[in-house]
N, C-alpha and C positions, 0 to 999 in steps of 0.2 A: 616632923612634925606635917610638915610642906611634900619631904618623901612619900610618907605613910599615906595624905592625902592623893599625892597624883597617882600612890598605885590603887590604890582605890576607885580612882578614878576611870584609870584605865580597867579595871577590873570587870568594873558594873558598863560601861559603853562597851568590854568584848562579851558579853554573859547578856547584852539585849542582841546584839547582832551577831552575833553567832547563831548560825540554822535558822538562823527570820527567814521563813520564805522558802524555805530550802525545799520542804517538804510538804506540799500541799498538795491537797485531797477532796474530792468533793462526793460527794452520794446523793441519788436523787432515791425515791422509792417508788417501787412500780405497783406493787400490789405482795401484799404479807411479807412475808421475808425474803421476796424478791428484788436487786436492786440494781439500777444501770452506777457505776463507780473511777474512779479514775482517780490513778495517785499519780503525781511530779508533774504528766501533761496532758491535756485533754486528751491528746492519740490515742492511752492507754484508754479508756474507755469504755468499760466490760460487762456483761452482767452475773449477777455471782448472788448466790444464798448459800454462803459456809465454805463456798468455793467458788470456784471460774464454771460457767457454762456455757459462756458465750466469750470466746476471744475480743481483742478489742479489733476495728474500731467499727465501737455498735453507736450507732448514727439513730435509728429510728426502730420504737417500739411501740408496741402495743399490746390490748390483755383481755378476754373476757373472764367466765366464773371459770373454764376449764383451762384455759392455755394461754399463755405468753409467749410471742411472736417478734421477730426479730430479725432488721436488716444491718449487715453487716460488711466495711472494708479490712479484705485482713492488712496487714500493714507490710509492706515492699521487704526482700528478704533481708535479710543482716542490721533491720532498723529497730526505733524499739519505738518512733517518734511518722516516721513514714507511712501514710494511708495508698493506696492501691485504690484508687477511686473507679479504675474500670471493672473492677470485679466489683458486684454486689450477690454474698450468701444471704439467704435466707435461712433463718431457723426458726424449731416450734416446741415449747417444754412444757409438757404434759404439768400443771401446778400440782403439787403436792402439800399437805401438813408439816411431816418431817424435820426437822432442821438441816440435813440434806436433802436434797435431790435421788430421789428414789423409785423416780418416773421419769416416763421415757423421753431423750430429746433426739430430736432430730435434727440434723445439719449436719455440714455445711450443702444446703440445698440449689440447686437451679430456681430461677420464676416459674417455668414448666414444671418445676417437681415441686417447689411450696405451691403449688395453684391443685394440680393432682389430691398433695398430703392434706388440705386444707378439704377439698371438696369429701374425699377417704373420712379424716376427722369429723368430718360438719363443722368447720369452724366457718362463719360466714360473716357480713356488714366489716370486714378486718377496716380496724380505726390505728392510724401508728398514730398518740398520740401526743408519744416524748419523744421529739427532733431533735437534734443534733450539729453542728456546723461541719461539716467536708474543706470547709475553705481556711487554712490556716497558716497557707505558704503567702 
């Protein structure tokens, strides 16, 4: 009986601790079905709508009734966790009601190209109201 109790205790402890916290993730809704998500590490933060639209690391997002716009630092080559804060890419996503993105997505763009495209698409009064940290190390 004592052996059975020890064996049961071992399996109970193992089941309560195995994989605990191993696959952590989070999601912030932007609007509609568009989300900022991360899996395992915060540096994997990307924009998704049934598929990845803007790759990691997304650090600032805003939207209006027609578009979602974002700032992104790319990940350093051969890493999944280190972001290159020297580079800022800009993205513009035209919103759609479909389950998957069937309207244009622009980016990565430089700041001048982003400003020019915003003027062309009549995107004014940009408000990047969702921001995320860039200091992880």
